[in-house]
N, C-alpha and C positions, 0 to 999 in steps of 0.2 A: 268645643271642649265644654265639661257639665259645672255646676259651682262647686263639686268636691274635685275637679280635679286643678280647679283654678286656686283654689285655696289651699291643697299641698303644693303648687309648684310655688306658691307666695312663703309660705313655709320654709321650704328649701332653698332661697335666696337670702329669707333673713338668717337663716343661721349659719351661712357661709360669709354673709356680708359682717356677721358678729363675732366671727373666727378670725378672721382678716384685722378687724380693728382691734382683737386681744393681740392677735401673733405681731402686729404693727407694735402695739404697748409696750407689750414685752421687749421686744427687740429694742426701742426708742432708750428704757429702762437698765438695760444691760452694760457693760463696760467694755470698753473699745479692747481690743486684742494688746495685752504688754501693757494696758494699765496700771503703775507702780503700787496702785494700795491694791488693787484684789492678787497681785504677783507676787509681793516681798514676803520673804519667810518672817515666822515668829521669833522677835530679838532673842539672840539666846544668853544668857545669864553666865553664861564659862569663859573663863578669859583664852585668850589664845595659845597654842601648844608655844612657849620660846624655842626659837632656832637654834639646837642642839651644838655645843663649841666644836669644832674641828679638832682630832684627837691628833694631840702632839706626834711626831716619828718614834718617840720613842715610848710614846700608848699605844701606838698603831703597833709594834713588836712586841710590845708583851701581849696584848690581847691575843696573839698566835700560842702564846705556851700559857697553860694549865698547870705551870712547875711553876709551886711556892719560891721556890731559889731563884728560879729566872730573876735578871738583872737585866734592863736596858742601859747599854754603856754610851753614853754620845760622846763626842770628840769636835772638838774645834781649835783651829789653828788659824793666826791671822786671819781674826775675823772669821774665816769663813769654817764650814762644819762637815765631816766626813758623814756618811752615813750612820746612825749607830748601831752595835750588834748585840746579840742575844749571848750575853754571859751568863754564870752560874754562881754566885755562893759561896763563899770558901771551897770553890775550888782555882785549882792555878787559871789564868788570864788567859785565851786561847786566842792565839794567834793577831793579839791588835795591829792594827794597819800600820805600813811602815810607809808616809807618804813620800814622793823624790820628786825632786824638781832641780829643772837646770841651773847651773850656778850657787845651790844651797846643801847643804847635808843635814837630814834630819837628826836632831838632838834629844829625842824621845817624847814621852807623856808625861806628865805631873801632875797633881790634884787641884792644885789651885791657879792661877795666871798671871801669879807674880813670881812664885818658882820656876815659872813655865820662863818667864821672864828674865829669870836672875841665869837662866840655864841657856839661854839666846845669848846673853851677854858677856857670859864666862862657862864657856863648857869645862872646862879643865879644872872649874870646883865644884860644879854645879850638878852638870849631866852625868857624873857618873856615880852621885849620892844614890845607893839603894834604896835610902830613908826618904826620897823625896821623887825618884825617878821609876818610875811604873812599867810592868813588862811580865813576860808570863812566868816568868822565876815566883811572882805575888798572890797570894789568895785576891778574891774578889771579894770587894767591899761595898754594899748598897745602904742610900739610907730611900726607903721606899722605895726600892726594887727600880731605881734607878740613881745612876753617878755619871758624872760629868771629868772627860780629860782634858789637860790643854797643854796642846804640840809645841815644839819650840825647835827653832830652824839653828844650824851654827854657818860656817862659812868653809869650803874644804882646805883652805890653805891650815887651821886650827888643826882638820883632822891631819895633814903634813908635819905638823911642826910635834903631835901629841906621837906619831907614828906609835900607834899603841902592836905590841906584840899579845896576844890573846894565846894562854896557854891551854890546849884540849888537856891533862889528867887520863891515864888510864890505869884502870884496877884490875883486876883477876879475881881471884879465891882470896878465902879469910881466914883465920884459923885464931883461935884464943886461948894458942898455947904461946908463951911468951918468949919461947926459944926454938918457933917453929915449926916447920915440915919437914921430915926427908924425903929425898928423892931427888928425882931431877928436876921436878916441880916447884922446889923451894921457892925458889925467887920467887913463883907468882904470887904465894900467900903472904897480904899485910896483917902483920900484929893488927887484932882487933882495933887494940885499946890506940894504935898510931895513927887507926885510921876514924876512933873518935877525936882524937887532939887534935888530926889537920882538919875535918870538917869543924872544930871548932873556933880553928885559927882562920878560918874562912869566914864564918860567922860573925865574930869578931871584930874581925879587921873591914867589916864589910866590903868586902870583894863585890864586884857585880858581875852579875848571871845572866849573859848572854842565851837567848835561844837562840834555835838553828836560823831560822830565820832570817831573824836579828845578824848571826856572822854571817850568811848572805850580802846579806846589804851591808854590811861592813866591809866584805874583803870586794865588792863593788864601789866604795868609795861614797853611796849614797846614804850609810848611816855611820853619827861619830858612838865611836866605842873608847870607853875610860882605859887606860893602860892597866889601871888594878880592877883588872877583868879576868874571870876563868872558869872553865868547864867542865862539869865533873862526871866521867861515864868511866860504868865497871863493861869488860867483855864477857861475854856466854850465862847471864844469868843464872851465874852455879847456885848451886842451896843456899853454899853460904854467904854469899849476895844478898837474898831473899830473908835468909834468918837472921842476921847475922849486923851485916851492914844498913841497908838501904831502911834498916829501923829508926838506924840513927840519923839518916837525913827528913824524916820525918817526925824525930824527934826535935830536931833543930828549926824544921821548917824550911831545909835544905834543894833546891833543885839540884835531878842531875840524873845523867843518861844512863837506861841501862841495854845494851846492843845485846837483843834474844838470839838465840838459833831457835828457829821457828818450828822447825821439823818434826819437833816432838809435842808443840802446843806452847803457845804463847802463855809468859806467867803472870799472875796477875800482882799487880803491885799495887805500891803505896799513893796517895796525889801528888806527890814529890816527886815521883820517878815517869820519864818519862820514856818505856819502850820502845828500840826502833831494831832493827834487824844486822843483824853478824850473819845473815844469808838463813834460805831455810832449809838447805841440805849441801849448803859446797865448804861445811866445817870438817873437811878429807882432803885427803892426796890426791892428788891422782898419778898416771902413768907416769911421770917423769918424777917425781915424789916432792912435789908443787902443788900449793893448794888448787883446789879446782878452778876457781878463779883464772888462774893463767893457764886453764886445758881442756876448757868446756868454750863451746863457739860462742858467740854474743849473745846467738838468740836462746839458748841452752841456759845460759847466764841472766838472759833477758824476764826468761821461764818459771826460774827458780826465785828471784828477786819479788815477781807478780804472785807467786804463791806464798812467801812471805810476809807481802801488804795482806793478800787476805786473811792469813792467821792472826796478823795482827786486828784483824778488825775484831777477832773475838775478846780482846779486853779493851775495847775503846778507843783504838788507835782509827782515827780514819785518815782516809785515803792521800789526803792530802801531804797532812804531818808524816804518815809512817814513809813517804817518799823526801823526805827531807834531807837524810841520813843515812849512811849506814856504816860497819866497818868491816874490812877485809878480814878473811878468815888467817889469820897468821903473817897479816900485814902481805899477802901475796897482790898484787896486781900488776896488770898491763894495759894497755890497749884496748885489747879485746875487753877487759875487764871493764874499763870504762864506755867502750861501745856496748855493752851489757846493760848497766847502769841507766845510760844513755835511752836506750830502746825504750827500758820499764820506766822512764821521767822521773831518775832519782837525779837531786842535784846535789850532794853534797858527798862526799865519803874521807872516813879517817884510817891513816895505814898507821904502822908502828914504828915511821923514822921520829928521831928528836928532834923539835924545833915547833917552832911559835907558829900561829895566822898570823898576816899580817892583809894589809890593803894591797889585792893584786896576786895574795898567793892562786894558787892550781885547787880548783873545788875539789877534784875527784883525787886530790893525792894529799888531803892535810896532815900534817904532822901533830905528837903528842907529846905527853913529857908523862912518860912512864915511870911506875911507882912500881917500887921492889919492895921485897922482903927487908927489914933492918932501917927501914926509911921512915924517920920521925918527922916532929915541925919544923924542926931547925934543914933538916935534906929539901925540906917542903918551900923553906923560904927563901933556899938560896936559887928555886927552880919558878917561882911566880913572884917574889918580892915581899 
């Protein structure tokens, strides 16, 4: 090997040696993997986000609605809570819960715990007071879109001792003629000023106005109703009811039920009137001269009542509410009528038989108190106290 080759070899060896030395030095200076000083992030100057406070059940319910009139109504009874309901301010309460418990009878909802306790202690004095007991005849009132109601219980023997008899008033048409109308339907036409005076009497006398689901629970012995109760109804949704009588209920804020023949369309009514069915197309006579409800088959009756339910939806009546109660045309009913109603899911039915509803009444043959032309407040007092 010549001198130039040996020099070139020494230069390469030196270069490799230097490179190895530098690499070793750099490796020695490098931090180990996972070194805290090299891996730690720059400290943040922002405070950690607070954990959001969970929504209450009422707040969760309100979050499902953008209606400014929505109100979450909560319930408590015996320290236990019942799921809140979404109601609407300035409308009638819609189907408040009716708790049931063996050996006890529900005595209503109240706006404060003390009144609920008083109602439990003496329901005959407190549970029938419309000024304190809340039900579906009252307008919803809220504070900051929420309300709380307090429940009361009483004993079955209190219901037995009270022996309440609930009158269902039945009106038909109305007249503004003090002397009444002529013709064979004269008795059907109540003088409108008599009606106004009767509704004012019910209002001033603080009668309790049960809803139909309350009447159902009362018949079962599961709900206390005071003897000082009354239900107001009208048959046919006649134009004179719509233009003359039902506005009086709105003025007095007095709940009533209008049994509507829905075949020509359900009539829109004010917020204090509960539209219910007087059948869809069965307000007529059958082959034997009696009402169609005692001529048609149960299946045909059920089909007609289902059609009536669908029509009532057009004026905002829910499926469940529409099937609460109906009124038989002409009062005609028999077992085929009852079976048809059961097939259609109806719970209660009102006849034209005179009488009162009590615990254990037949739910599909409820009696009524008929109001005829010429009956004034004195006559009403004799019937309902």
